[in-house]
N, CA, C and O atoms as a GROMACS GRO file, in nm:
protein
  568
    1MET      N    1  -1.936   2.496   1.576
    1MET     CA    2  -1.807   2.509   1.510
    1MET      C    3  -1.761   2.371   1.461
    1MET      O    4  -1.746   2.279   1.541
    2ALA      N    5  -1.740   2.359   1.332
    2ALA     CA    6  -1.689   2.233   1.277
    2ALA      C    7  -1.546   2.212   1.326
    2ALA      O    8  -1.470   2.307   1.343
    3ASN      N    9  -1.513   2.089   1.349
    3ASN     CA   10  -1.382   2.060   1.406
    3ASN      C   11  -1.298   1.970   1.316
    3ASN      O   12  -1.213   1.895   1.363
    4GLU      N   13  -1.322   1.978   1.183
    4GLU     CA   14  -1.250   1.895   1.089
    4GLU      C   15  -1.231   1.970   0.958
    4GLU      O   16  -1.324   2.029   0.905
    5TRP      N   17  -1.108   1.965   0.906
    5TRP     CA   18  -1.072   2.028   0.779
    5TRP      C   19  -1.014   1.921   0.690
    5TRP      O   20  -0.931   1.841   0.734
    6HIS      N   21  -1.056   1.918   0.565
    6HIS     CA   22  -1.007   1.818   0.471
    6HIS      C   23  -0.962   1.886   0.342
    6HIS      O   24  -1.025   1.980   0.295
    7PHE      N   25  -0.851   1.836   0.287
    7PHE     CA   26  -0.803   1.888   0.160
    7PHE      C   27  -0.733   1.777   0.084
    7PHE      O   28  -0.661   1.696   0.143
    8THR      N   29  -0.754   1.773  -0.046
    8THR     CA   30  -0.683   1.679  -0.133
    8THR      C   31  -0.588   1.757  -0.221
    8THR      O   32  -0.629   1.846  -0.296
    9ILE      N   33  -0.461   1.723  -0.211
    9ILE     CA   34  -0.359   1.780  -0.300
    9ILE      C   35  -0.357   1.688  -0.422
    9ILE      O   36  -0.301   1.579  -0.417
   10ASP      N   37  -0.419   1.732  -0.531
   10ASP     CA   38  -0.437   1.644  -0.646
   10ASP      C   39  -0.323   1.650  -0.746
   10ASP      O   40  -0.344   1.657  -0.867
   11ILE      N   41  -0.203   1.646  -0.693
   11ILE     CA   42  -0.081   1.632  -0.774
   11ILE      C   43   0.002   1.522  -0.709
   11ILE      O   44  -0.015   1.494  -0.590
   12PRO      N   45   0.091   1.458  -0.784
   12PRO     CA   46   0.170   1.349  -0.726
   12PRO      C   47   0.250   1.396  -0.604
   12PRO      O   48   0.319   1.498  -0.610
   13PRO      N   49   0.242   1.321  -0.495
   13PRO     CA   50   0.319   1.358  -0.376
   13PRO      C   51   0.469   1.342  -0.402
   13PRO      O   52   0.513   1.253  -0.474
   14ILE      N   53   0.545   1.430  -0.340
   14ILE     CA   54   0.691   1.414  -0.343
   14ILE      C   55   0.741   1.429  -0.200
   14ILE      O   56   0.675   1.487  -0.114
   15ALA      N   57   0.858   1.376  -0.176
   15ALA     CA   58   0.920   1.382  -0.043
   15ALA      C   59   1.010   1.504  -0.034
   15ALA      O   60   1.065   1.551  -0.134
   16THR      N   61   1.025   1.554   0.088
   16THR     CA   62   1.120   1.662   0.109
   16THR      C   63   1.260   1.607   0.082
   16THR      O   64   1.300   1.509   0.145
   17PRO      N   65   1.333   1.666  -0.010
   17PRO     CA   66   1.468   1.616  -0.041
   17PRO      C   67   1.570   1.668   0.060
   17PRO      O   68   1.540   1.756   0.140
   18ARG      N   69   1.688   1.614   0.054
   18ARG     CA   70   1.797   1.668   0.134
   18ARG      C   71   1.834   1.805   0.076
   18ARG      O   72   1.832   1.824  -0.046
   19PRO      N   73   1.867   1.898   0.162
   19PRO     CA   74   1.908   2.029   0.109
   19PRO      C   75   2.040   2.017   0.033
   19PRO      O   76   2.122   1.929   0.060
   20GLU      N   77   2.058   2.107  -0.059
   20GLU     CA   78   2.183   2.113  -0.135
   20GLU      C   79   2.261   2.236  -0.090
   20GLU      O   80   2.204   2.330  -0.035
   21PHE      N   81   2.391   2.234  -0.113
   21PHE     CA   82   2.479   2.342  -0.067
   21PHE      C   83   2.564   2.391  -0.182
   21PHE      O   84   2.604   2.315  -0.270
   22ARG      N   85   2.592   2.522  -0.178
   22ARG     CA   86   2.677   2.581  -0.280
   22ARG      C   87   2.760   2.691  -0.214
   22ARG      O   88   2.709   2.769  -0.134
   23ARG      N   89   2.887   2.695  -0.249
   23ARG     CA   90   2.975   2.802  -0.197
   23ARG      C   91   2.976   2.918  -0.294
   23ARG      O   92   2.984   2.901  -0.415
   24THR      N   93   2.966   3.038  -0.237
   24THR     CA   94   2.974   3.158  -0.320
   24THR      C   95   3.120   3.196  -0.337
   24THR      O   96   3.208   3.141  -0.270
   25LYS      N   97   3.146   3.289  -0.427
   25LYS     CA   98   3.284   3.331  -0.451
   25LYS      C   99   3.348   3.393  -0.328
   25LYS      O  100   3.470   3.387  -0.310
   26ASP      N  101   3.264   3.454  -0.241
   26ASP     CA  102   3.321   3.516  -0.121
   26ASP      C  103   3.328   3.419  -0.002
   26ASP      O  104   3.355   3.460   0.110
   27GLY      N  105   3.304   3.288  -0.028
   27GLY     CA  106   3.324   3.186   0.074
   27GLY      C  107   3.202   3.151   0.157
   27GLY      O  108   3.208   3.060   0.240
   28ARG      N  109   3.092   3.220   0.137
   28ARG     CA  110   2.969   3.186   0.211
   28ARG      C  111   2.908   3.057   0.155
   28ARG      O  112   2.927   3.023   0.038
   29THR      N  113   2.835   2.987   0.240
   29THR     CA  114   2.765   2.866   0.196
   29THR      C  115   2.617   2.897   0.187
   29THR      O  116   2.557   2.948   0.282
   30ILE      N  117   2.558   2.866   0.074
   30ILE     CA  118   2.415   2.885   0.053
   30ILE      C  119   2.349   2.748   0.056
   30ILE      O  120   2.391   2.655  -0.013
   31THR      N  121   2.245   2.735   0.138
   31THR     CA  122   2.169   2.611   0.148
   31THR      C  123   2.037   2.632   0.075
   31THR      O  124   1.972   2.735   0.091
   32TYR      N  125   1.997   2.534  -0.006
   32TYR     CA  126   1.873   2.546  -0.082
   32TYR      C  127   1.820   2.408  -0.116
   32TYR      O  128   1.891   2.308  -0.108
   33TYR      N  129   1.691   2.405  -0.153
   33TYR     CA  130   1.629   2.282  -0.199
   33TYR      C  131   1.625   2.283  -0.352
   33TYR      O  132   1.624   2.389  -0.413
   34PRO      N  133   1.622   2.164  -0.412
   34PRO     CA  134   1.614   2.156  -0.559
   34PRO      C  135   1.488   2.226  -0.611
   34PRO      O  136   1.387   2.235  -0.540
   35GLN      N  137   1.493   2.274  -0.733
   35GLN     CA  138   1.382   2.346  -0.793
   35GLN      C  139   1.253   2.264  -0.796
   35GLN      O  140   1.144   2.319  -0.782
   36ARG      N  141   1.265   2.134  -0.815
   36ARG     CA  142   1.147   2.046  -0.821
   36ARG      C  143   1.065   2.058  -0.692
   36ARG      O  144   0.942   2.058  -0.697
   37TYR      N  145   1.133   2.068  -0.578
   37TYR     CA  146   1.064   2.079  -0.450
   37TYR      C  147   0.998   2.217  -0.436
   37TYR      O  148   0.884   2.227  -0.390
   38ALA      N  149   1.067   2.319  -0.476
   38ALA     CA  150   1.010   2.455  -0.473
   38ALA      C  151   0.887   2.462  -0.564
   38ALA      O  152   0.788   2.526  -0.529
   39ASP      N  153   0.892   2.396  -0.680
   39ASP     CA  154   0.779   2.394  -0.772
   39ASP      C  155   0.660   2.320  -0.711
   39ASP      O  156   0.545   2.362  -0.726
   40TYR      N  157   0.687   2.208  -0.642
   40TYR     CA  158   0.580   2.133  -0.576
   40TYR      C  159   0.513   2.220  -0.470
   40TYR      O  160   0.390   2.226  -0.464
   41MET      N  161   0.591   2.286  -0.388
   41MET     CA  162   0.535   2.370  -0.282
   41MET      C  163   0.451   2.483  -0.343
   41MET      O  164   0.344   2.514  -0.292
   42ALA      N  165   0.499   2.543  -0.449
   42ALA     CA  166   0.424   2.651  -0.516
   42ALA      C  167   0.293   2.598  -0.574
   42ALA      O  168   0.190   2.666  -0.567
   43SER      N  169   0.295   2.478  -0.630
   43SER     CA  170   0.173   2.418  -0.684
   43SER      C  171   0.070   2.391  -0.575
   43SER      O  172  -0.049   2.415  -0.594
   44VAL      N  173   0.116   2.341  -0.461
   44VAL     CA  174   0.024   2.316  -0.349
   44VAL      C  175  -0.035   2.448  -0.302
   44VAL      O  176  -0.156   2.457  -0.279
   45GLN      N  177   0.048   2.550  -0.287
   45GLN     CA  178  -0.001   2.682  -0.245
   45GLN      C  179  -0.105   2.736  -0.343
   45GLN      O  180  -0.206   2.792  -0.302
   46GLU      N  181  -0.080   2.718  -0.470
   46GLU     CA  182  -0.174   2.764  -0.574
   46GLU      C  183  -0.308   2.692  -0.562
   46GLU      O  184  -0.413   2.756  -0.572
   47LYS      N  185  -0.306   2.560  -0.541
   47LYS     CA  186  -0.429   2.483  -0.528
   47LYS      C  187  -0.506   2.522  -0.401
   47LYS      O  188  -0.629   2.532  -0.404
   48LEU      N  189  -0.435   2.545  -0.292
   48LEU     CA  190  -0.500   2.590  -0.168
   48LEU      C  191  -0.571   2.724  -0.191
   48LEU      O  192  -0.684   2.744  -0.145
   49GLN      N  193  -0.504   2.814  -0.261
   49GLN     CA  194  -0.560   2.946  -0.288
   49GLN      C  195  -0.679   2.936  -0.383
   49GLN      O  196  -0.783   2.998  -0.359
   50GLU      N  197  -0.666   2.859  -0.491
   50GLU     CA  198  -0.774   2.843  -0.589
   50GLU      C  199  -0.902   2.792  -0.523
   50GLU      O  200  -1.012   2.835  -0.558
   51GLN      N  201  -0.886   2.701  -0.428
   51GLN     CA  202  -1.002   2.638  -0.365
   51GLN      C  203  -1.044   2.706  -0.235
   51GLN      O  204  -1.138   2.663  -0.169
   52GLY      N  205  -0.974   2.813  -0.198
   52GLY     CA  206  -1.009   2.885  -0.075
   52GLY      C  207  -0.997   2.797   0.048
   52GLY      O  208  -1.076   2.811   0.142
   53ALA      N  209  -0.901   2.707   0.048
   53ALA     CA  210  -0.891   2.607   0.154
   53ALA      C  211  -0.835   2.661   0.285
   53ALA      O  212  -0.866   2.607   0.392
   54ILE      N  213  -0.754   2.764   0.280
   54ILE     CA  214  -0.701   2.823   0.403
   54ILE      C  215  -0.805   2.926   0.446
   54ILE      O  216  -0.796   3.045   0.416
   55ASN      N  217  -0.905   2.875   0.518
   55ASN     CA  218  -1.023   2.955   0.550
   55ASN      C  219  -1.049   2.954   0.701
   55ASN      O  220  -0.966   2.907   0.779
   56ASP      N  221  -1.164   3.005   0.742
   56ASP     CA  222  -1.198   3.010   0.884
   56ASP      C  223  -1.201   2.870   0.946
   56ASP      O  224  -1.156   2.852   1.059
   57LEU      N  225  -1.252   2.772   0.873
   57LEU     CA  226  -1.256   2.635   0.924
   57LEU      C  227  -1.115   2.585   0.955
   57LEU      O  228  -1.091   2.527   1.061
   58PHE      N  229  -1.023   2.608   0.863
   58PHE     CA  230  -0.883   2.568   0.882
   58PHE      C  231  -0.828   2.629   1.011
   58PHE      O  232  -0.772   2.558   1.095
   59TYR      N  233  -0.845   2.760   1.027
   59TYR     CA  234  -0.792   2.827   1.146
   59TYR      C  235  -0.864   2.784   1.273
   59TYR      O  236  -0.802   2.774   1.379
   60ASN      N  237  -0.995   2.759   1.266
   60ASN     CA  238  -1.069   2.714   1.384
   60ASN      C  239  -1.019   2.578   1.431
   60ASN      O  240  -1.004   2.555   1.551
   61VAL      N  241  -0.995   2.487   1.338
   61VAL     CA  242  -0.942   2.356   1.374
   61VAL      C  243  -0.805   2.372   1.440
   61VAL      O  244  -0.777   2.307   1.540
   62LEU      N  245  -0.721   2.457   1.383
   62LEU     CA  246  -0.586   2.474   1.438
   62LEU      C  247  -0.586   2.543   1.575
   62LEU      O  248  -0.489   2.532   1.650
   63LYS      N  249  -0.693   2.614   1.608
   63LYS     CA  250  -0.703   2.682   1.738
   63LYS      C  251  -0.752   2.589   1.849
   63LYS      O  252  -0.760   2.630   1.964
   64THR      N  253  -0.785   2.465   1.816
   64THR     CA  254  -0.835   2.372   1.918
   64THR      C  255  -0.734   2.367   2.032
   64THR      O  256  -0.616   2.341   2.009
   65PRO      N  257  -0.781   2.391   2.157
   65PRO     CA  258  -0.688   2.404   2.270
   65PRO      C  259  -0.592   2.286   2.293
   65PRO      O  260  -0.478   2.306   2.332
   66LEU      N  261  -0.639   2.164   2.268
   66LEU     CA  262  -0.554   2.048   2.294
   66LEU      C  263  -0.466   2.009   2.175
   66LEU      O  264  -0.391   1.912   2.183
   67GLY      N  265  -0.476   2.083   2.066
   67GLY     CA  266  -0.395   2.053   1.949
   67GLY      C  267  -0.475   1.987   1.838
   67GLY      O  268  -0.598   1.984   1.842
   68VAL      N  269  -0.405   1.935   1.740
   68VAL     CA  270  -0.466   1.884   1.618
   68VAL      C  271  -0.412   1.745   1.586
   68VAL      O  272  -0.293   1.718   1.600
   69LYS      N  273  -0.504   1.658   1.542
   69LYS     CA  274  -0.464   1.528   1.489
   69LYS      C  275  -0.469   1.536   1.338
   69LYS      O  276  -0.568   1.583   1.281
   70ALA      N  277  -0.365   1.491   1.272
   70ALA     CA  278  -0.359   1.489   1.126
   70ALA      C  279  -0.367   1.346   1.077
   70ALA      O  280  -0.302   1.256   1.130
   71GLU      N  281  -0.448   1.326   0.974
   71GLU     CA  282  -0.452   1.200   0.901
   71GLU      C  283  -0.409   1.231   0.759
   71GLU      O  284  -0.469   1.315   0.692
   72VAL      N  285  -0.304   1.163   0.712
   72VAL     CA  286  -0.249   1.192   0.580
   72VAL      C  287  -0.236   1.061   0.504
   72VAL      O  288  -0.172   0.966   0.550
   73TYR      N  289  -0.296   1.057   0.386
   73TYR     CA  290  -0.290   0.939   0.301
   73TYR      C  291  -0.225   0.978   0.169
   73TYR      O  292  -0.274   1.066   0.097
   74PHE      N  293  -0.115   0.912   0.139
   74PHE     CA  294  -0.041   0.939   0.016
   74PHE      C  295  -0.070   0.829  -0.085
   74PHE      O  296  -0.063   0.710  -0.052
   75TYR      N  297  -0.104   0.869  -0.206
   75TYR     CA  298  -0.126   0.776  -0.316
   75TYR      C  299  -0.017   0.807  -0.419
   75TYR      O  300  -0.029   0.901  -0.498
   76VAL      N  301   0.088   0.724  -0.416
   76VAL     CA  302   0.207   0.746  -0.498
   76VAL      C  303   0.194   0.664  -0.627
   76VAL      O  304   0.154   0.548  -0.624
   77LYS      N  305   0.228   0.727  -0.738
   77LYS     CA  306   0.217   0.660  -0.869
   77LYS      C  307   0.310   0.539  -0.874
   77LYS      O  308   0.428   0.547  -0.840
   78ALA      N  309   0.252   0.426  -0.915
   78ALA     CA  310   0.330   0.304  -0.933
   78ALA      C  311   0.427   0.324  -1.050
   78ALA      O  312   0.401   0.405  -1.138
   79PRO      N  313   0.538   0.250  -1.051
   79PRO     CA  314   0.633   0.263  -1.163
   79PRO      C  315   0.566   0.236  -1.297
   79PRO      O  316   0.471   0.157  -1.306
   80LYS      N  317   0.615   0.303  -1.402
   80LYS     CA  318   0.555   0.293  -1.535
   80LYS      C  319   0.549   0.149  -1.588
   80LYS      O  320   0.454   0.112  -1.657
   81HIS      N  321   0.650   0.070  -1.555
   81HIS     CA  322   0.653  -0.068  -1.605
   81HIS      C  323   0.549  -0.157  -1.538
   81HIS      O  324   0.520  -0.266  -1.588
   82GLN      N  325   0.492  -0.112  -1.427
   82GLN     CA  326   0.394  -0.191  -1.352
   82GLN      C  327   0.255  -0.169  -1.412
   82GLN      O  328   0.202  -0.058  -1.406
   83LYS      N  329   0.198  -0.273  -1.468
   83LYS     CA  330   0.068  -0.262  -1.536
   83LYS      C  331  -0.050  -0.290  -1.443
   83LYS      O  332  -0.162  -0.246  -1.470
   84LYS      N  333  -0.025  -0.363  -1.334
   84LYS     CA  334  -0.130  -0.388  -1.235
   84LYS      C  335  -0.066  -0.388  -1.096
   84LYS      O  336   0.055  -0.404  -1.081
   85LEU      N  337  -0.152  -0.369  -0.997
   85LEU     CA  338  -0.103  -0.364  -0.859
   85LEU      C  339  -0.122  -0.501  -0.793
   85LEU      O  340  -0.232  -0.556  -0.790
   86ASN      N  341  -0.011  -0.554  -0.742
   86ASN     CA  342  -0.019  -0.678  -0.665
   86ASN      C  343  -0.054  -0.646  -0.519
   86ASN      O  344  -0.111  -0.729  -0.448
   87SER      N  345  -0.019  -0.526  -0.477
   87SER     CA  346  -0.046  -0.478  -0.343
   87SER      C  347  -0.061  -0.327  -0.350
   87SER      O  348   0.012  -0.261  -0.424
   88ILE      N  349  -0.153  -0.272  -0.273
   88ILE     CA  350  -0.166  -0.126  -0.273
   88ILE      C  351  -0.065  -0.061  -0.180
   88ILE      O  352  -0.040   0.059  -0.190
   89MET      N  353  -0.007  -0.140  -0.089
   89MET     CA  354   0.091  -0.082   0.003
   89MET      C  355   0.218  -0.044  -0.073
   89MET      O  356   0.266  -0.120  -0.157
   90LYS      N  357   0.270   0.072  -0.043
   90LYS     CA  358   0.394   0.121  -0.105
   90LYS      C  359   0.502   0.110   0.001
   90LYS      O  360   0.504   0.189   0.095
   91THR      N  361   0.590   0.012  -0.012
   91THR     CA  362   0.690  -0.012   0.093
   91THR      C  363   0.830   0.029   0.052
   91THR      O  364   0.927  -0.001   0.122
   92THR      N  365   0.842   0.097  -0.061
   92THR     CA  366   0.973   0.145  -0.104
   92THR      C  367   0.974   0.298  -0.095
   92THR      O  368   0.876   0.359  -0.053
   93ALA      N  369   1.085   0.356  -0.133
   93ALA     CA  370   1.099   0.502  -0.130
   93ALA      C  371   0.988   0.565  -0.213
   93ALA      O  372   0.942   0.503  -0.309
   94PRO      N  373   0.944   0.682  -0.180
   94PRO     CA  374   0.997   0.773  -0.079
   94PRO      C  375   0.950   0.736   0.063
   94PRO      O  376   0.846   0.674   0.082
   95ASP      N  377   1.031   0.776   0.160
   95ASP     CA  378   0.997   0.750   0.300
   95ASP      C  379   0.877   0.833   0.341
   95ASP      O  380   0.862   0.948   0.299
   96ILE      N  381   0.792   0.774   0.422
   96ILE     CA  382   0.667   0.838   0.461
   96ILE      C  383   0.692   0.967   0.542
   96ILE      O  384   0.616   1.063   0.528
   97ASP      N  385   0.795   0.970   0.625
   97ASP     CA  386   0.821   1.091   0.704
   97ASP      C  387   0.858   1.210   0.616
   97ASP      O  388   0.822   1.323   0.646
   98ASN      N  389   0.928   1.185   0.508
   98ASN     CA  390   0.964   1.293   0.416
   98ASN      C  391   0.844   1.338   0.332
   98ASN      O  392   0.835   1.454   0.294
   99LEU      N  393   0.751   1.246   0.304
   99LEU     CA  394   0.627   1.284   0.236
   99LEU      C  395   0.543   1.374   0.327
   99LEU      O  396   0.488   1.475   0.282
  100VAL      N  397   0.533   1.337   0.455
  100VAL     CA  398   0.458   1.417   0.552
  100VAL      C  399   0.518   1.557   0.562
  100VAL      O  400   0.445   1.656   0.560
  101LYS      N  401   0.649   1.565   0.574
  101LYS     CA  402   0.715   1.695   0.587
  101LYS      C  403   0.687   1.784   0.465
  101LYS      O  404   0.659   1.903   0.480
  102ALA      N  405   0.694   1.727   0.347
  102ALA     CA  406   0.668   1.805   0.225
  102ALA      C  407   0.524   1.856   0.223
  102ALA      O  408   0.500   1.971   0.188
  103ALA      N  409   0.428   1.770   0.260
  103ALA     CA  410   0.287   1.811   0.259
  103ALA      C  411   0.264   1.924   0.359
  103ALA      O  412   0.202   2.025   0.325
  104PHE      N  413   0.313   1.909   0.483
  104PHE     CA  414   0.290   2.012   0.584
  104PHE      C  415   0.366   2.140   0.552
  104PHE      O  416   0.312   2.250   0.569
  105ASP      N  417   0.490   2.128   0.507
  105ASP     CA  418   0.566   2.249   0.471
  105ASP      C  419   0.494   2.326   0.360
  105ASP      O  420   0.493   2.449   0.360
  106SER      N  421   0.434   2.254   0.267
  106SER     CA  422   0.364   2.319   0.156
  106SER      C  423   0.236   2.388   0.202
  106SER      O  424   0.206   2.498   0.157
  107ILE      N  425   0.162   2.324   0.291
  107ILE     CA  426   0.036   2.383   0.339
  107ILE      C  427   0.063   2.503   0.429
  107ILE      O  428  -0.003   2.606   0.416
  108PHE      N  429   0.158   2.492   0.519
  108PHE     CA  430   0.180   2.595   0.620
  108PHE      C  431   0.278   2.704   0.576
  108PHE      O  432   0.304   2.797   0.653
  109LYS      N  433   0.331   2.693   0.456
  109LYS     CA  434   0.427   2.793   0.406
  109LYS      C  435   0.365   2.933   0.408
  109LYS      O  436   0.260   2.957   0.350
  110GLY      N  437   0.432   3.023   0.476
  110GLY     CA  438   0.390   3.163   0.478
  110GLY      C  439   0.278   3.196   0.576
  110GLY      O  440   0.238   3.312   0.585
  111LEU      N  441   0.227   3.097   0.648
  111LEU     CA  442   0.120   3.123   0.743
  111LEU      C  443   0.176   3.160   0.880
  111LEU      O  444   0.287   3.119   0.915
  112LYS      N  445   0.101   3.238   0.956
  112LYS     CA  446   0.145   3.272   1.092
  112LYS      C  447   0.130   3.153   1.186
  112LYS      O  448   0.209   3.137   1.279
  113VAL      N  449   0.030   3.069   1.161
  113VAL     CA  450   0.011   2.948   1.239
  113VAL      C  451   0.104   2.840   1.182
  113VAL      O  452   0.123   2.832   1.061
  114LYS      N  453   0.163   2.760   1.270
  114LYS     CA  454   0.262   2.662   1.226
  114LYS      C  455   0.211   2.519   1.244
  114LYS      O  456   0.116   2.495   1.319
  115ASP      N  457   0.274   2.427   1.176
  115ASP     CA  458   0.234   2.287   1.188
  115ASP      C  459   0.272   2.226   1.322
  115ASP      O  460   0.242   2.109   1.347
  116SER      N  461   0.336   2.302   1.409
  116SER     CA  462   0.366   2.254   1.544
  116SER      C  463   0.238   2.234   1.626
  116SER      O  464   0.242   2.171   1.731
  117ARG      N  465   0.123   2.286   1.579
  117ARG     CA  466  -0.006   2.263   1.644
  117ARG      C  467  -0.049   2.118   1.628
  117ARG      O  468  -0.137   2.071   1.701
  118ILE      N  469   0.012   2.045   1.535
  118ILE     CA  470  -0.022   1.904   1.513
  118ILE      C  471   0.049   1.821   1.620
  118ILE      O  472   0.172   1.817   1.627
  119CYS      N  473  -0.032   1.754   1.703
  119CYS     CA  474   0.024   1.676   1.814
  119CYS      C  475   0.003   1.526   1.797
  119CYS      O  476   0.057   1.446   1.873
  120MET      N  477  -0.076   1.487   1.697
  120MET     CA  478  -0.100   1.346   1.667
  120MET      C  479  -0.098   1.329   1.515
  120MET      O  480  -0.139   1.418   1.440
  121LEU      N  481  -0.051   1.213   1.471
  121LEU     CA  482  -0.038   1.191   1.327
  121LEU      C  483  -0.067   1.045   1.293
  121LEU      O  484  -0.015   0.954   1.356
  122THR      N  485  -0.150   1.026   1.192
  122THR     CA  486  -0.171   0.896   1.129
  122THR      C  487  -0.136   0.917   0.983
  122THR      O  488  -0.187   1.009   0.919
  123ALA      N  489  -0.051   0.831   0.929
  123ALA     CA  490  -0.011   0.846   0.789
  123ALA      C  491  -0.003   0.709   0.724
  123ALA      O  492   0.034   0.610   0.787
  124ALA      N  493  -0.038   0.705   0.597
  124ALA     CA  494  -0.029   0.582   0.519
  124ALA      C  495   0.019   0.616   0.379
  124ALA      O  496  -0.007   0.725   0.326
  125LYS      N  497   0.089   0.520   0.319
  125LYS     CA  498   0.145   0.539   0.185
  125LYS      C  499   0.100   0.421   0.099
  125LYS      O  500   0.132   0.306   0.128
  126PHE      N  501   0.028   0.452  -0.006
  126PHE     CA  502  -0.023   0.350  -0.097
  126PHE      C  503   0.031   0.378  -0.237
  126PHE      O  504   0.076   0.489  -0.266
  127GLN      N  505   0.026   0.279  -0.323
  127GLN     CA  506   0.059   0.304  -0.463
  127GLN      C  507  -0.069   0.295  -0.545
  127GLN      O  508  -0.163   0.224  -0.511
  128THR      N  509  -0.069   0.368  -0.654
  128THR     CA  510  -0.185   0.373  -0.742
  128THR      C  511  -0.138   0.374  -0.886
  128THR      O  512  -0.029   0.424  -0.916
  129LEU      N  513  -0.219   0.319  -0.975
  129LEU     CA  514  -0.185   0.322  -1.116
  129LEU      C  515  -0.219   0.457  -1.178
  129LEU      O  516  -0.158   0.498  -1.276
  130ASN      N  517  -0.319   0.526  -1.121
  130ASN     CA  518  -0.355   0.658  -1.170
  130ASN      C  519  -0.406   0.742  -1.053
  130ASN      O  520  -0.433   0.689  -0.945
  131ASN      N  521  -0.420   0.870  -1.074
  131ASN     CA  522  -0.466   0.966  -0.975
  131ASN      C  523  -0.377   0.974  -0.850
  131ASN      O  524  -0.428   0.959  -0.738
  132PRO      N  525  -0.247   0.996  -0.866
  132PRO     CA  526  -0.162   1.016  -0.748
  132PRO      C  527  -0.204   1.145  -0.677
  132PRO      O  528  -0.234   1.245  -0.742
  133ARG      N  529  -0.205   1.141  -0.544
  133ARG     CA  530  -0.255   1.255  -0.468
  133ARG      C  531  -0.219   1.239  -0.321
  133ARG      O  532  -0.165   1.136  -0.279
  134THR      N  533  -0.249   1.342  -0.243
  134THR     CA  534  -0.235   1.338  -0.098
  134THR      C  535  -0.366   1.386  -0.039
  134THR      O  536  -0.416   1.492  -0.075
  135GLU      N  537  -0.423   1.307   0.051
  135GLU     CA  538  -0.547   1.343   0.118
  135GLU      C  539  -0.515   1.373   0.264
  135GLU      O  540  -0.456   1.291   0.333
  136ILE      N  541  -0.554   1.492   0.309
  136ILE     CA  542  -0.520   1.536   0.445
  136ILE      C  543  -0.647   1.575   0.518
  136ILE      O  544  -0.732   1.647   0.465
  137THR      N  545  -0.660   1.526   0.641
  137THR     CA  546  -0.767   1.568   0.730
  137THR      C  547  -0.703   1.615   0.860
  137THR      O  548  -0.619   1.546   0.917
  138LEU      N  549  -0.744   1.732   0.904
  138LEU     CA  550  -0.700   1.786   1.034
  138LEU      C  551  -0.823   1.790   1.124
  138LEU      O  552  -0.928   1.842   1.085
  139ARG      N  553  -0.808   1.734   1.245
  139ARG     CA  554  -0.917   1.733   1.343
  139ARG      C  555  -0.867   1.789   1.475
  139ARG      O  556  -0.756   1.759   1.519
  140GLY      N  557  -0.950   1.871   1.536
  140GLY     CA  558  -0.917   1.920   1.668
  140GLY      C  559  -0.924   1.807   1.768
  140GLY      O  560  -1.016   1.725   1.764
  141VAL      N  561  -0.828   1.801   1.860
  141VAL     CA  562  -0.827   1.699   1.964
  141VAL      C  563  -0.924   1.741   2.073
  141VAL      O  564  -0.914   1.851   2.127
  142GLU      N  565  -1.018   1.654   2.105
  142GLU     CA  566  -1.121   1.685   2.208
  142GLU      C  567  -1.077   1.630   2.342
  142GLU      O  568  -1.149   1.645   2.441
   0.00000   0.00000   0.00000
């Protein structure tokens, strides 16, 4: 049984935004995320489905008794005015924790298994001039 699952989200990573609120005419409050975030999550779901990535290997890794270690590498597009990279490290917004949340929420959306199986996390945020993406590896903890 293989104990490692890898997937590349080949669209620019985005961070989970703060929820927005709206009052209805009858006084209820509706909480929602901006459309851009919903579109990102739908795009990730579409890519997972196209590539058959939510497969037996994915579920086998998540069933590992001691939990799962996630390695997530974000390659965020450098600003348009930047013609070359002085450093690959991305030390400005978006925050890495919000990038991680968006990636996991997008992958695990609608699944019976939850990202709470992830008990260890390594994450890095880099900038790139082209090919913004998110690379994710899930490994069963031995």
